[in-house]
N, C-alpha and C positions, 0 to 999 in steps of 0.2 A: 363383541363382534368376532365371529369365528374366522379361522384361517381359510375355510372353504369359501366364504363370501369374497375374500380377497382374490383367491384363485379364479372364482367365477368372473370377477371384474376384469382380471387380467386376460382371461379367455375372450371376453367380449371385445376388448380393445385389440386383440391379436387377429381377429377375423378379417378376411379380405373385404367382405361386404358387411358392414356393421348395420344391425337392425337399430335404427335411431330411436324409435319409440320404446323398444325393449330396454335399450341402454339408459335412456332418460328416466324410465320408471325405476330401474334398478338404482340409479344415482339418487333419485328422490328417496328411495327406501334407505340407502346408506346414510344420507344426510340426517334422516330422522333417528337412525340407530346411533350415529355418532353423538347426538345430543344426550342420549339416555344410557348408552351401554359402553363399557370399557372395551378397548381394542386389544386383541391377543397380540403379544409382543412380536412374534415372528411374522405377523401380517402387516405391521406398520410400514415396512420398507416397500412392500408391494402396493399398498394403498397410495403412498406418496408418489411412487413412480407412475402409476396409472393416472392419478388425478392431475399430476403436473402435465402429463401428455394430453389428457383430456381438456385441460384449461386452454390449450392453444389449438384445439381441434377446429376444423373448418366449419362444422355445423354450429351455428350460434347457440342452439339449445343445449347441445352436448357441452360446449365450452362454458356456458353460464352455470349449468348444474355441476359440472366437474369442479369449477373454481369455488362454488359455494360449499361443496363437500370438502374441498381442500381446507378452506378456512375453518369449518366446523371440526375437521380432524386436528388442526393445529390447536384449537381450543381444548379438545379432548385430551390430547397428549400433554398439553401444558399442565392440566390437573393430574394426569395419570403418571407421566414419566418424563420429567423435564430433560434429563440427560439425552433422551432420544431426540428431542428437538435440536439440541446442540449438534448431534451427529449429522442431521440432515439439513442444517441451516444453510449451507452453501448451495444446496439444490432448491430449497423451498423459498427462501427469502427473496432471491432475484425475481422469482415469479410474482410474488406479492408486490414487489416494487414496480414491475412492468404493468401490472393491472391497475396501478394508481392512475394511469393515463386514460382509463375507460370511463364509462358513464358514472354518474354520482352514486348510484346504488352499488355498483361494483367496487369503486374506490373507497366507499365507506366501510364495507366489510373487509377490504384489504387493509385499511388503516388499523382496524380493530385487531386483525390477525397479526400485523406487524408489531403492534404494541404488546401483545401477548408474547410474541417471539422475543422482543427486546427484554421483557421482564425475565425470560428464561436464559437468554444468552446475549447480553448487550454488546460484548466485544465482537462477536461474529456478525450481528446485525449491522453495527456501525461500519464494519469493514465492507459488507455488501452494499450499504448505502453509498459508500465512497466510490465503489466500482460500478455498480449497476444503476445507481441513482444520479450522483453528481456528474459522472462521466458518460451518461447515457446519450445516445445520438438523438433521441426524441426530446424536444424542448418541453413537451407536456410532462414527461416523466421527471425532468429536472425541476420543473416548476412545482409539481405535486410532491416531490421529495422534500422541498423546503417547507411546504405547508404541513407535511407529515411531522416534521421536527417540532413545529409549533404545537400541533395537537398532542405530540408525545410529551412535551414539557408540561402541558396543561394536565395531562393524565398522570404523569409521573414526575413529581417535584425533584426526585433524585437525579433525573436526567441532566447531564452536563454537555453542552455543545462544545466544550473545550477541545475534545479530541477531534472534532470535525471543523474547527475554526478555520483552518487553512482552506478547506474545500468550500466552506460557506462564503468566505471573503472572495475567493477566486471567482465565484459565480456572479459577483457584482460586475464582472467584465464579460458576462455571457453575451454572445452576439445577438440574442433575441431579447427585445425590449421587455416583453411581458415577464421573462425569467428574471431579468435585472430588477424589475419592479417588485416581483414576488420576493426576491432575495433581500431587497432593502427592507420590506415589511417584516420579513422573517428575522433579520438581525435586530431590528427594533423590538420585536416581540420577545425574542429570546433574552435580550440583555436589558430590558427596561427595569427589571428589579435586581440586576446583578450588583455584586460588590465592586468597590473601587478598583481592586486589582484586576477583576475581569474586564472592566471598562478599559483599563490601561493596556491589557493584552489585546483587546479588540482594536484599539487605536494603533497600537504598534504593528499589528498584522496588516491593517489597511495601508499604513505607510510603507511597510516592507514590500507589499505587492504592488505599490505604486498605482493604486486605484485613482481614477480620474478625480480631479479636485471637486467638480460639481457633485459627483456621487458621494464622495467622502464627506463633503460638507453637509449634504442632506442627512446622511446617516448619523454623523456626530451631533449635529444640531438637534435632531429628533430625540437623541438620547441625552442631550444637554451635556455633552462631553466637550470641555474646553480644548481649543487647539493647542494651547501651551501646557496642558495638564502633565504633571510629572508623576513618575512612579512613586508610590508610597514607600517610605523608608522601611517600614515593617511589613513584610508580605502578609497579605490576608487571603486565606483560601476562599476563592470566589464560588466554588462549587464543591460538592462532597466527593465527586468522583475524581480519581487520580488522573494526572495529565499523561497521556500515552506517549507524547512526543517530547516531553520536557527533558532537555539535556543540559540545562543551565547549572553551573556550579552553585551550590547552595551551602550555607553554613552547616546545615544538618541534613543528612540524607535518610531521615526516618521514613519508612514506607507506611502506607495506609494498611492496617490490619485487614486480612481477608474477611473478618467478621462483619465489617461495615460495607463490604462490596456486595453486589447482587449475588443471588444464590448460586449462579452457575460457577462462580469462582471458588466455591467452597466444596462442591461435589466432585466426584470422579470425572475426569475429562478424557476418557478413552475414545479413540477413533474419531477425533475431531478433524475434519478435513481442513487443509490450510488454505485452500483457494476457492473463491466463489464460482458459481456456475457461469460459464461463458469465458473463463480464463483458463487456458490450457495448463494442465499440470506439468507437462513436459516442456523443458527448455528447448527452443528451436535448435536444430542441428548445427546451423552456422554459428550460433552463440557457443555451443559446446566446443566447437573447434577452437575458438579463441580462448576459451577458459582452460582448455587442455594445455595451452602454452604457459600457463601459470603454475609454478611449483605448488603442489598440493600440500596443505597444512597437515594432511593425514600422515605425512611421512614422519611426524614427530612421534616419539615413543610415549605418547600420552594414551592411557587406556580408558575406554568408555566407563562411565559410572552409572549404575542403574539404581533407580529409586522405586520403592515398593508402592508408594501412594502419593497423592497430591499433597497431603499434609506433611509428609517427610520432605518432599521437594521444597515446600514453603519454608520449613525450618532451616534446611540447608542454605537456600538462597538468601534468606533473611540474615543468616550469620555472616554473610560475605559483605554486607553493606557498611558496617561501622569503620572498616579500614580505610574507606574512601572519604571520610569526613575531613574537611579542612584541606590544607595544602600538603603537598608531598614533602616528606622529611626523611632524614637518615633513619629515623625510628620506624617509619611505616611503609617505606617503599618495597621492602622485601615481602611484607605481608600482603601488600597490594598485588604483587606479582604472583604470589602463591594463590590468592583468591581468583585471579584471572585464569590461572591454570586449572583450578578446580571447576570453574564455570565452563571451561572448554571441555573438560571431561564429562560434565553433566550434559552438555548439548550433544555430545557424541553418543550418549547412552539413549535411554528411552524417555527422557524428560519431555521432549516436544511431541513425540509420537503418541504417548499415552496420557500426558497431562498438559496439553497445549495451553489451555486457558490459564491455568495456574502459573505455568512457566512465563507466559507473556505478561501476566499481571505482576509477577515478581521482577521481571526484567525492566519494567518501567522505573523501578526504584534504583536499579543498578546501571541504567544507561548513562547517567552522569559520571559514575565511577569509571565506566569503560572509556568514555571520552578523556577522562583525566589520565588513564593508563596510556592511551594512544598518544597524548600530548607530552608524555614524560620525556625528560632529557636523558633518561637511562635507556640505552638502546634495547636491552633485553626486555624490559617492561613494556616499552613501546611496541616492540615486535610481537609480543604475546597479545597485546591489545588489538593489533591489526589482524593477527591470526584468528582471534576470537570472533571478530566481525566476519571474517571469511567463513568460519565454521557456522555462525548463525545464519548467514545468507544461504549457504549451500544446503543447510538442513531445514530451516524454517521457510525459506524463500519469501513468498508474499506475506507470511506471518509477521515479519519484522518491518513491514512498510511504514508504520508510525514512527520508527526510529531512524529511518534512512536519512532524513533531513539533518538531524543532529550529528550522526556519524560522519556524514559528508563534510560538514563544516570543519571537524577536527582533522579528517584525512586530507582534505585539500590543502589546509594550512601546512600539514606535515610534508606534503609532496614537494614543497619548496625548500626543505631542509638541506643544509650544506652537507649533512651526513648522507652519503649515497645509499647506505643500507636502509636508513629510516625512510628516505624518499621512495625507494623501490618498494618497501613494505606497504607504504600508503597507496602507491599506484596499483599494486596487486589487489589490495583490499577493496579499493574503489571499483576496480574492474569486475571482481566477483560480485560485489554489491549491486552494480548496475545490471549484470547479467541475469541475476536470479530474482530481483524484486521488480515491482510494477513501475510503469512510467509515471513520473510525478513532475508537473510543470515547474515546481520550485527547484527541483534538482537540476532540471534543464537550465534554469537561470544560473545555478552555481557553476555548471560546466561552461556556460557562456562567459562568466566572469573569469574562470580559470584560463580560458583561451586568450584573454587580454591581460593576464598577469604579467608583472614586470619581470618575473623569473622565467627564463627561457626553458628551464627544466619542467616547470609546471605547464607551460604552454605546449611542450612536446607531449607530455602525458595526456593533457586535455584533448589533443587531437584523437588519441586512441579512445578516450572515454566517449567522445562525440560519435566516433565511428561505430562503436559497440551499441550506443543508444539507438542509432538509426537502424542497425541490423536487428536488434532485439525487439524493437517496438514499431516496426513498420505497420503493424495492424492498427496502431493508434494514430494514424495519419490525421484523422478528423479532429482528434483531441489536440494534437500539436498545433493544428491550424487555428482552432478555437481560442487557444491561450497564447497566440502570437509567438509560439516557439519557433516557427519556421523562419521568421525574420532574425531571431537570435542565432539560429544555426547558420543562416546565410551570411550574416555578418562575421561569424567565427571563421567560416571558410574563406571569405574574402580577405580578412586580415591575416589568416594563416598562410595563404598562398603568396602574400606579399611580405611575410615576416622577414626580418633582418637575419634571422638565424637559419642557415640552410637545412639543418636537421628538422626544424619545425616545418619548413616548407615541404620537405620530403614526406613528413608524417601526415600532413593535411591532404596530400594528393589522393590517397585511397579513400579518405573520408569524403572528398568531393564526389567520387564516383558512387558512393553509397547514397549521398544526397541526390545525385542525378537520377538514380534508379527510382526515387520516390517523387521528386519534383523536377522533371526534366526541363520544363520551361524556365524555371528560376535558375537552374544550373547552366542553361544555355546563355543566359545573360552574363553570368559570372565569367565563363570561359571566353566569351566574346570580347570582354574588356581587358583580357590579359595581353601582355606583349608577346611577341613571337616566341621568344625563348621559353617563357613560362608556359605558354600554350603547348609547345612541343614536349616539354618535360611532363606535362600533365597527360597528354595523349598517350604517352608511352605506357601508362598504367591503366589504360582503358580495359576493363575486364570483359567488355563485350564487343570485340571487333566483328565486322559483318559476317565473316566466314565461320565464326565459332560462338554465335549468340547462345546456342544451347548449352555451351560449356561455361557459362558465366559464373555459375556458383563455384565450379572447381577452380577457376582462376581468380577468385576474389583475393585481393592483396592481403597480406598479413596485417594484424593490428600493430602498427608501428610504434604506437605510444607505449607498448608494453615491453619492458626490459626483461629479457629471459634469464637474467641472473637469479639464481635460487634464493629463496628467503633464508635469511640467516638470523639466528637467535641473538 
């Protein structure tokens, strides 16, 4: 396929008045050529751009032919140049997911194309499934996403639902009955032949997310999982793929060799975008303002480390793992600190930009060690662990979404430390983590728990975390409502405004106004039930008085949960 054909297609889509018949004939010609001819490398980007645009064109014929061409192009590039598929995954895969909601013929070819894409770059496809599939506003897309996972496991025995377990189980609470039913069938289908350890993980996730007893009973009984089933004493690997979010301390932290991973983890990973289509690459300006209040970890005199290839990166990161085996001792703590600093130098270099998939794959095996560093009683080691998480979040952003859950658990616990420096470090790290990564209902639950913590210091910080979450993820209002996060936030604000500690009450007030800007009716009920003194104190921080509504953004109160004391080593 020549470059001139790509330019011709681009010209046709650029015309003010498109000749539909001519365009459809040309698309038909391209579809035939994609089946039999290789595509010139420099034409690939133009083809993808035009066919994605055409797939959502208002004319049905153009839309259908464009999408059929897009699926054939995916197949052609899969055989011709798989790294190119990785490069455009975040643009193409969400389109394939959206098309799952259309008629049977369309979603059948979409499933086939998604399966090919998963074979080429499983990490990127699973990330897109999480954002464009499970969190999609269309219940049909959510339902078809579940059915696609079942078809993927049937086509690819190596597929592991483990990295998507949280999202799958969360869908058991979906507001639409047909989606809940499809999710129940999906869970049963995915786990019917799973090992005991996988069954245990599933049961634990269902319990952690507090799925309704009726739904949980139906799923567990269908899989013949006993209610009192205990975890096996000897862990058994339930699936071949590694766990992207596993941060549990283990006796041995040996990582899965890249040789047994899908092919995309072994090749060059240059120019892999870190965010899927539909999610803005830029952090909102209001979030940047808050993050500027935090001392930057870049002021350390650590220099970036550059790696020549993905294989070199793999060797370097694999060498860092052994120091984190077992408990921390006098003999290994210094080496652990050195390894954390090396990892910070690596993330500051070109590792993520040029070798993203290899970096994330290796990070899976180091995530438990990072949590051990954060939880260390040695202040310098713990500080470097917190700074590393800040470096990861500011560089990889959404790329570290699978690890946020585990990092948050360690950091929230550290925020209640009696050592002021350690607690501040944890607060800074959580703030950066929440500012740069995606909204996750489970993390919202952790913030809610922190708001009710016995430690007043943690409650004070949690008010800031909640405020930043509301500012950073206002666009995900529907998702918050679907997963009952609004009730969690509302209860946090109610308890915070009535907290016995005056500093906590003061910190929650600006959080209330952020909540009010998203859910004004719920906020009105909260302020109505306050006594006169509390209501007066709250009204003083109203960022939108009648005369200056247009200046609301400029008058937004500062994030009070953030302590401005600089990070100390």
